[in-house]
VOBA-703634 format. One line per 10 residues: for each residue x, y, z of N, C-alpha, C, O, CB. Coordinates in nm, 2 decimals. Glycine has a CB too. Layout:
% VOBA-703634
X Y Z X Y Z X Y Z X Y Z X Y Z ~ ...
***
This chain:
% VOBA-703634
1.33 -2.22 9.50 1.44 -2.18 9.41 1.36 -2.23 9.26 1.41 -2.20 9.15 1.60 -2.26 9.44 ~ 1.24 -2.30 9.28 1.16 -2.31 9.14 1.06 -2.17 9.15 0.99 -2.15 9.05 1.04 -2.47 9.14 ~ 1.06 -2.05 9.26 0.98 -1.94 9.22 1.06 -1.85 9.16 1.04 -1.78 9.06 0.91 -1.87 9.34 ~ 1.22 -1.86 9.24 1.29 -1.76 9.15 1.33 -1.80 9.01 1.32 -1.71 8.92 1.42 -1.71 9.21 ~ 1.35 -1.90 8.98 1.42 -1.93 8.87 1.31 -1.89 8.77 1.34 -1.81 8.68 1.47 -2.08 8.87 ~ 1.13 -1.96 8.77 1.01 -1.94 8.73 0.98 -1.77 8.67 0.94 -1.73 8.56 0.91 -1.98 8.85 ~ 1.03 -1.69 8.79 1.01 -1.51 8.75 1.08 -1.50 8.72 1.06 -1.45 8.61 1.00 -1.40 8.82 ~ 1.20 -1.52 8.73 1.31 -1.47 8.65 1.35 -1.50 8.48 1.41 -1.43 8.41 1.42 -1.51 8.72 ~ 1.30 -1.63 8.45 1.32 -1.63 8.31 1.16 -1.64 8.26 1.15 -1.68 8.14 1.42 -1.74 8.26 ~ 1.04 -1.60 8.33 0.91 -1.57 8.30 0.97 -1.42 8.24 0.96 -1.40 8.12 0.79 -1.59 8.45
1.00 -1.35 8.29 1.05 -1.22 8.30 1.14 -1.18 8.14 1.16 -1.10 8.05 1.16 -1.21 8.45 ~ 1.16 -1.30 8.19 1.32 -1.30 8.04 1.25 -1.32 7.89 1.28 -1.26 7.79 1.46 -1.50 8.06 ~ 1.16 -1.43 7.92 1.08 -1.46 7.81 0.99 -1.34 7.75 0.99 -1.29 7.63 1.00 -1.57 7.85 ~ 0.92 -1.31 7.86 0.87 -1.16 7.80 0.94 -1.06 7.71 0.89 -0.98 7.62 0.83 -1.09 7.91 ~ 1.04 -1.07 7.76 1.15 -0.95 7.69 1.16 -0.97 7.58 1.15 -0.90 7.48 1.29 -0.94 7.73 ~ 1.19 -1.11 7.61 1.24 -1.21 7.46 1.12 -1.18 7.34 1.16 -1.19 7.23 1.23 -1.42 7.50 ~ 0.98 -1.16 7.38 0.87 -1.15 7.27 0.92 -1.07 7.24 0.98 -1.08 7.13 0.74 -1.14 7.28 ~ 0.91 -0.93 7.34 0.89 -0.79 7.30 1.01 -0.74 7.18 1.00 -0.65 7.09 0.88 -0.69 7.44 ~ 1.13 -0.82 7.19 1.24 -0.78 7.13 1.21 -0.84 6.97 1.29 -0.82 6.88 1.40 -0.84 7.23 ~ 1.09 -0.92 6.95 1.04 -0.99 6.81 1.02 -0.89 6.71 1.05 -0.88 6.59 0.91 -1.07 6.81
0.95 -0.78 6.81 0.87 -0.67 6.68 0.92 -0.66 6.59 0.85 -0.69 6.50 0.84 -0.54 6.69 ~ 1.02 -0.63 6.56 1.08 -0.59 6.46 1.15 -0.73 6.35 1.22 -0.73 6.24 1.17 -0.49 6.52 ~ 1.10 -0.84 6.44 1.18 -0.96 6.36 1.08 -0.97 6.19 0.97 -0.92 6.17 1.16 -1.13 6.48 ~ 1.15 -1.05 6.10 1.10 -1.08 6.01 0.93 -1.15 6.02 0.83 -1.15 5.95 1.20 -1.15 5.95 ~ 0.96 -1.21 6.14 0.86 -1.33 6.12 0.79 -1.33 6.28 0.78 -1.43 6.34 0.95 -1.49 6.09 ~ 0.73 -1.19 6.33 0.71 -1.18 6.47 0.62 -1.24 6.52 0.63 -1.25 6.64 0.69 -1.08 6.50 ~ 0.49 -1.30 6.43 0.43 -1.38 6.42 0.40 -1.48 6.49 0.30 -1.52 6.56 0.45 -1.41 6.36 ~ 0.55 -1.52 6.44 0.59 -1.73 6.49 0.68 -1.71 6.63 0.67 -1.79 6.72 0.74 -1.86 6.31 ~ 0.80 -1.57 6.64 0.86 -1.58 6.72 0.78 -1.55 6.89 0.81 -1.60 7.00 0.95 -1.51 6.67 ~ 0.71 -1.46 6.87 0.58 -1.39 6.98 0.56 -1.48 7.09 0.59 -1.48 7.20 0.42 -1.36 6.92
0.47 -1.57 6.96 0.38 -1.71 7.09 0.50 -1.76 7.11 0.52 -1.75 7.23 0.24 -1.87 7.02 ~ 0.58 -1.82 7.04 0.74 -1.93 7.07 0.81 -1.87 7.25 0.87 -1.93 7.33 0.94 -1.87 6.89 ~ 0.77 -1.77 7.26 0.85 -1.67 7.36 0.74 -1.65 7.45 0.76 -1.67 7.57 0.91 -1.52 7.29 ~ 0.64 -1.63 7.42 0.50 -1.60 7.56 0.45 -1.76 7.58 0.37 -1.77 7.67 0.33 -1.48 7.49 ~ 0.47 -1.86 7.53 0.43 -1.96 7.63 0.52 -2.02 7.67 0.49 -2.11 7.75 0.36 -2.04 7.59 ~ 0.68 -2.00 7.65 0.76 -2.03 7.75 0.76 -1.92 7.89 0.84 -1.94 7.99 0.90 -2.05 7.69 ~ 0.69 -1.84 7.88 0.69 -1.70 7.98 0.57 -1.77 8.05 0.60 -1.81 8.17 0.64 -1.53 7.90 ~ 0.42 -1.80 8.01 0.33 -1.83 8.08 0.37 -1.94 8.16 0.37 -1.96 8.28 0.23 -1.85 8.02 ~ 0.41 -2.01 8.07 0.47 -2.18 8.11 0.57 -2.18 8.23 0.60 -2.27 8.30 0.56 -2.25 7.97 ~ 0.63 -2.03 8.25 0.74 -2.01 8.37 0.65 -1.98 8.47 0.65 -2.05 8.57 0.87 -1.89 8.36
0.51 -1.84 8.46 0.45 -1.79 8.59 0.37 -1.91 8.60 0.37 -1.95 8.71 0.36 -1.65 8.61 ~ 0.30 -2.01 8.51 0.23 -2.07 8.61 0.33 -2.19 8.68 0.27 -2.26 8.77 0.09 -2.13 8.54 ~ 0.43 -2.22 8.67 0.54 -2.28 8.71 0.55 -2.22 8.85 0.55 -2.29 8.96 0.64 -2.26 8.63 ~ 0.56 -2.08 8.84 0.55 -1.98 9.02 0.45 -2.03 9.06 0.48 -2.10 9.16 0.51 -1.80 9.04 ~ 0.31 -2.03 9.02 0.20 -2.04 9.07 0.17 -2.17 9.16 0.08 -2.17 9.24 0.12 -2.01 8.97 ~ 0.23 -2.27 9.13 0.27 -2.41 9.15 0.15 -2.48 9.04 0.09 -2.58 9.09 0.27 -2.47 9.33 ~ 0.11 -2.44 8.94 0.04 -2.54 8.84 0.09 -2.56 8.77 0.19 -2.52 8.71 -0.05 -2.51 8.78 ~ 0.00 -2.67 8.75 0.06 -2.77 8.61 0.13 -2.92 8.58 0.23 -2.94 8.65 0.17 -2.69 8.55 ~ 0.12 -2.95 8.56 0.18 -3.12 8.58 0.31 -3.11 8.56 0.35 -3.00 8.50 0.13 -3.24 8.47 ~ 0.42 -3.20 8.59 0.53 -3.22 8.47 0.53 -3.26 8.37 0.61 -3.23 8.28 0.59 -3.28 8.48
0.40 -3.36 8.36 0.45 -3.41 8.22 0.42 -3.26 8.10 0.46 -3.25 7.99 0.34 -3.59 8.18 ~ 0.36 -3.18 8.15 0.29 -3.07 8.04 0.46 -3.00 8.02 0.52 -2.97 7.92 0.13 -2.94 8.13 ~ 0.50 -2.99 8.16 0.62 -2.87 8.12 0.74 -2.98 7.98 0.83 -2.94 7.91 0.75 -2.82 8.33 ~ 0.69 -3.12 8.01 0.81 -3.27 7.95 0.79 -3.20 7.82 0.87 -3.15 7.74 0.76 -3.49 7.95 ~ 0.67 -3.21 7.82 0.60 -3.17 7.61 0.66 -3.05 7.57 0.74 -3.03 7.48 0.39 -3.12 7.57 ~ 0.62 -2.96 7.67 0.65 -2.83 7.59 0.77 -2.83 7.56 0.79 -2.76 7.47 0.63 -2.72 7.65 ~ 0.93 -2.92 7.66 1.03 -2.90 7.63 1.09 -3.00 7.52 1.20 -2.97 7.49 1.08 -2.89 7.73 ~ 1.04 -3.09 7.48 1.01 -3.20 7.39 1.00 -3.05 7.25 1.08 -3.00 7.17 0.84 -3.34 7.44 ~ 0.87 -3.03 7.26 0.83 -2.92 7.13 0.97 -2.84 7.10 1.05 -2.85 7.00 0.70 -2.78 7.18 ~ 0.98 -2.77 7.19 1.13 -2.65 7.18 1.24 -2.73 7.10 1.28 -2.70 6.99 1.22 -2.60 7.37
1.28 -2.83 7.18 1.39 -2.92 7.11 1.35 -2.95 6.97 1.41 -2.90 6.88 1.42 -3.06 7.18 ~ 1.24 -3.04 6.93 1.21 -3.06 6.83 1.21 -2.95 6.74 1.27 -2.96 6.63 1.12 -3.12 6.83 ~ 1.15 -2.83 6.76 1.15 -2.70 6.73 1.32 -2.70 6.69 1.35 -2.74 6.58 1.09 -2.59 6.85 ~ 1.40 -2.65 6.77 1.51 -2.65 6.75 1.64 -2.68 6.67 1.74 -2.62 6.62 1.51 -2.67 6.81 ~ 1.60 -2.83 6.68 1.66 -2.92 6.61 1.59 -2.92 6.46 1.66 -3.00 6.39 1.66 -3.04 6.68 ~ 1.47 -2.87 6.39 1.42 -2.81 6.32 1.50 -2.69 6.23 1.53 -2.69 6.11 1.33 -2.78 6.40 ~ 1.53 -2.62 6.34 1.64 -2.47 6.29 1.71 -2.47 6.26 1.74 -2.41 6.16 1.69 -2.37 6.33 ~ 1.82 -2.58 6.35 1.95 -2.55 6.35 1.99 -2.51 6.19 1.91 -2.53 6.10 2.02 -2.68 6.42 ~ 2.11 -2.45 6.16 2.13 -2.41 6.01 2.18 -2.53 5.95 2.20 -2.63 6.01 2.23 -2.28 5.99 ~ 2.20 -2.51 5.84 2.25 -2.63 5.78 2.44 -2.61 5.77 2.53 -2.70 5.74 2.17 -2.65 5.62
2.46 -2.47 5.81 2.63 -2.48 5.78 2.62 -2.40 5.92 2.54 -2.30 5.93 2.73 -2.39 5.62 ~ 2.73 -2.46 6.04 2.67 -2.35 6.18 2.80 -2.29 6.14 2.90 -2.35 6.11 2.63 -2.40 6.39 ~ 2.78 -2.11 6.14 2.85 -2.02 6.15 2.85 -1.96 6.26 2.92 -1.86 6.25 2.84 -1.95 6.05 ~ 2.81 -1.96 6.36 2.82 -1.91 6.53 2.70 -1.85 6.55 2.61 -1.85 6.47 2.95 -1.81 6.57 ~ 2.71 -1.78 6.66 2.61 -1.69 6.69 2.62 -1.55 6.65 2.53 -1.47 6.62 2.60 -1.70 6.81 ~ 2.76 -1.52 6.67 2.83 -1.36 6.66 2.72 -1.23 6.74 2.66 -1.14 6.69 2.83 -1.31 6.45 ~ 2.73 -1.25 6.84 2.68 -1.16 6.92 2.72 -1.07 6.91 2.64 -0.98 6.95 2.68 -1.18 7.02 ~ 2.86 -1.01 6.86 2.89 -0.90 6.85 2.83 -0.78 6.76 2.83 -0.66 6.77 3.00 -0.92 6.82 ~ 2.77 -0.86 6.68 2.67 -0.79 6.55 2.55 -0.78 6.57 2.51 -0.89 6.59 2.66 -0.86 6.43 ~ 2.45 -0.70 6.58 2.31 -0.68 6.60 2.24 -0.72 6.49 2.12 -0.75 6.50 2.27 -0.54 6.63
2.31 -0.73 6.34 2.24 -0.75 6.21 2.23 -0.88 6.20 2.25 -0.96 6.30 2.30 -0.69 6.09 ~ 2.21 -0.92 6.09 2.18 -1.06 6.01 2.29 -1.06 5.91 2.27 -0.99 5.80 2.01 -1.07 5.92 ~ 2.40 -1.11 5.93 2.52 -1.14 5.86 2.49 -1.23 5.75 2.52 -1.22 5.63 2.61 -1.20 5.95 ~ 2.44 -1.33 5.80 2.40 -1.47 5.70 2.27 -1.49 5.75 2.21 -1.42 5.83 2.50 -1.62 5.73 ~ 2.22 -1.61 5.69 2.10 -1.64 5.72 2.13 -1.77 5.86 2.06 -1.79 5.95 2.02 -1.68 5.57 ~ 2.25 -1.81 5.81 2.30 -1.91 5.93 2.32 -1.91 6.00 2.35 -2.02 6.06 2.35 -1.97 5.94 ~ 2.35 -1.74 6.09 2.41 -1.71 6.17 2.25 -1.68 6.23 2.25 -1.69 6.35 2.53 -1.61 6.14 ~ 2.12 -1.63 6.17 1.99 -1.62 6.22 1.91 -1.74 6.26 1.83 -1.75 6.34 1.93 -1.54 6.12 ~ 1.94 -1.83 6.19 1.89 -1.97 6.22 1.96 -1.98 6.35 1.90 -1.94 6.45 1.94 -2.09 6.10 ~ 2.07 -2.03 6.36 2.16 -2.06 6.51 2.11 -1.97 6.62 2.05 -2.03 6.71 2.32 -2.02 6.50
2.14 -1.81 6.62 2.01 -1.78 6.71 1.88 -1.81 6.76 1.84 -1.81 6.88 1.98 -1.72 6.70 ~ 1.83 -1.82 6.66 1.66 -1.91 6.68 1.70 -2.03 6.70 1.64 -2.07 6.80 1.54 -1.92 6.55 ~ 1.74 -2.09 6.68 1.77 -2.25 6.77 1.82 -2.26 6.85 1.81 -2.37 6.91 1.83 -2.36 6.73 ~ 1.93 -2.15 6.92 1.96 -2.12 7.06 1.83 -2.07 7.20 1.82 -2.11 7.32 2.07 -1.98 7.02 ~ 1.75 -1.99 7.13 1.63 -1.91 7.19 1.56 -2.03 7.23 1.51 -2.03 7.34 1.55 -1.80 7.07 ~ 1.55 -2.17 7.14 1.48 -2.25 7.12 1.51 -2.36 7.24 1.46 -2.45 7.30 1.49 -2.29 6.99 ~ 1.62 -2.29 7.23 1.73 -2.44 7.33 1.69 -2.42 7.46 1.64 -2.50 7.54 1.94 -2.43 7.33 ~ 1.75 -2.25 7.49 1.72 -2.14 7.64 1.57 -2.21 7.68 1.56 -2.28 7.78 1.70 -1.92 7.59 ~ 1.48 -2.19 7.59 1.37 -2.22 7.61 1.31 -2.40 7.68 1.25 -2.42 7.79 1.32 -2.19 7.49 ~ 1.37 -2.50 7.58 1.36 -2.63 7.63 1.39 -2.70 7.78 1.35 -2.79 7.85 1.44 -2.67 7.56
1.52 -2.56 7.79 1.65 -2.62 7.89 1.56 -2.57 7.98 1.54 -2.66 8.06 1.82 -2.56 7.88 ~ 1.50 -2.46 8.00 1.41 -2.41 8.10 1.34 -2.48 8.14 1.35 -2.50 8.26 1.34 -2.33 8.08 ~ 1.20 -2.56 8.07 1.08 -2.61 8.02 1.16 -2.78 8.16 1.11 -2.82 8.26 1.06 -2.63 7.78 ~ 1.26 -2.82 8.11 1.28 -2.94 8.16 1.32 -2.89 8.31 1.27 -2.96 8.39 1.40 -3.02 8.07 ~ 1.39 -2.81 8.34 1.42 -2.74 8.50 1.32 -2.76 8.55 1.31 -2.86 8.61 1.44 -2.58 8.51 ~ 1.17 -2.66 8.53 1.07 -2.61 8.55 1.00 -2.76 8.56 0.93 -2.75 8.67 1.02 -2.51 8.45 ~ 0.99 -2.91 8.48 0.93 -3.02 8.50 0.99 -3.09 8.63 0.92 -3.15 8.72 0.95 -3.10 8.37 ~ 1.12 -3.06 8.61 1.21 -3.16 8.72 1.12 -3.11 8.89 1.06 -3.17 8.98 1.43 -3.11 8.72 ~ 1.17 -2.96 8.86 1.08 -2.87 9.01 0.92 -2.90 9.05 0.87 -2.92 9.16 1.08 -2.68 8.98 ~ 0.85 -2.90 8.91 0.71 -2.93 8.97 0.71 -3.10 9.00 0.64 -3.15 9.09 0.58 -2.87 8.84
0.80 -3.18 8.92 0.80 -3.35 9.00 0.81 -3.33 9.14 0.74 -3.39 9.22 0.93 -3.46 8.97 ~ 0.91 -3.24 9.18 0.93 -3.24 9.34 0.80 -3.20 9.41 0.75 -3.26 9.50 1.06 -3.13 9.40 ~ 0.76 -3.11 9.36 0.67 -3.01 9.44 0.52 -3.08 9.41 0.43 -3.01 9.45 0.68 -2.83 9.37 ~ 0.49 -3.16 9.37 0.37 -3.27 9.32 0.40 -3.41 9.39 0.30 -3.48 9.40 0.36 -3.31 9.15 ~ 0.56 -3.46 9.45 0.57 -3.57 9.57 0.56 -3.48 9.70 0.58 -3.55 9.80 0.73 -3.66 9.56 ~ 0.53 -3.38 9.72 0.50 -3.35 9.86 0.40 -3.36 9.90 0.38 -3.33 10.02 0.51 -3.26 9.89
***
């Protein structure tokens, strides 16, 4: 299960990073998603300690809280463009939250792997 989840999310995070090329600040978001992708591929290979994944997860949680918009207007997935800055910030916080959730899952998987 660890290999499937880490491979699927690793590829998704590479795709997320690729989608950031036309973002107003790709120099911020491409590395954010590539770090998550690299962590996933490391978990796929069985490398890394559970604490490392937990620290990465904590970083993503802190960033998601920091990025949360002052007024939540939804994610508005039916539109590609940015209707308001609050929607864009919510989308960015959501992406960070996805990264955090996957890192927590990988931390748990690696914890089980280390125990064996």
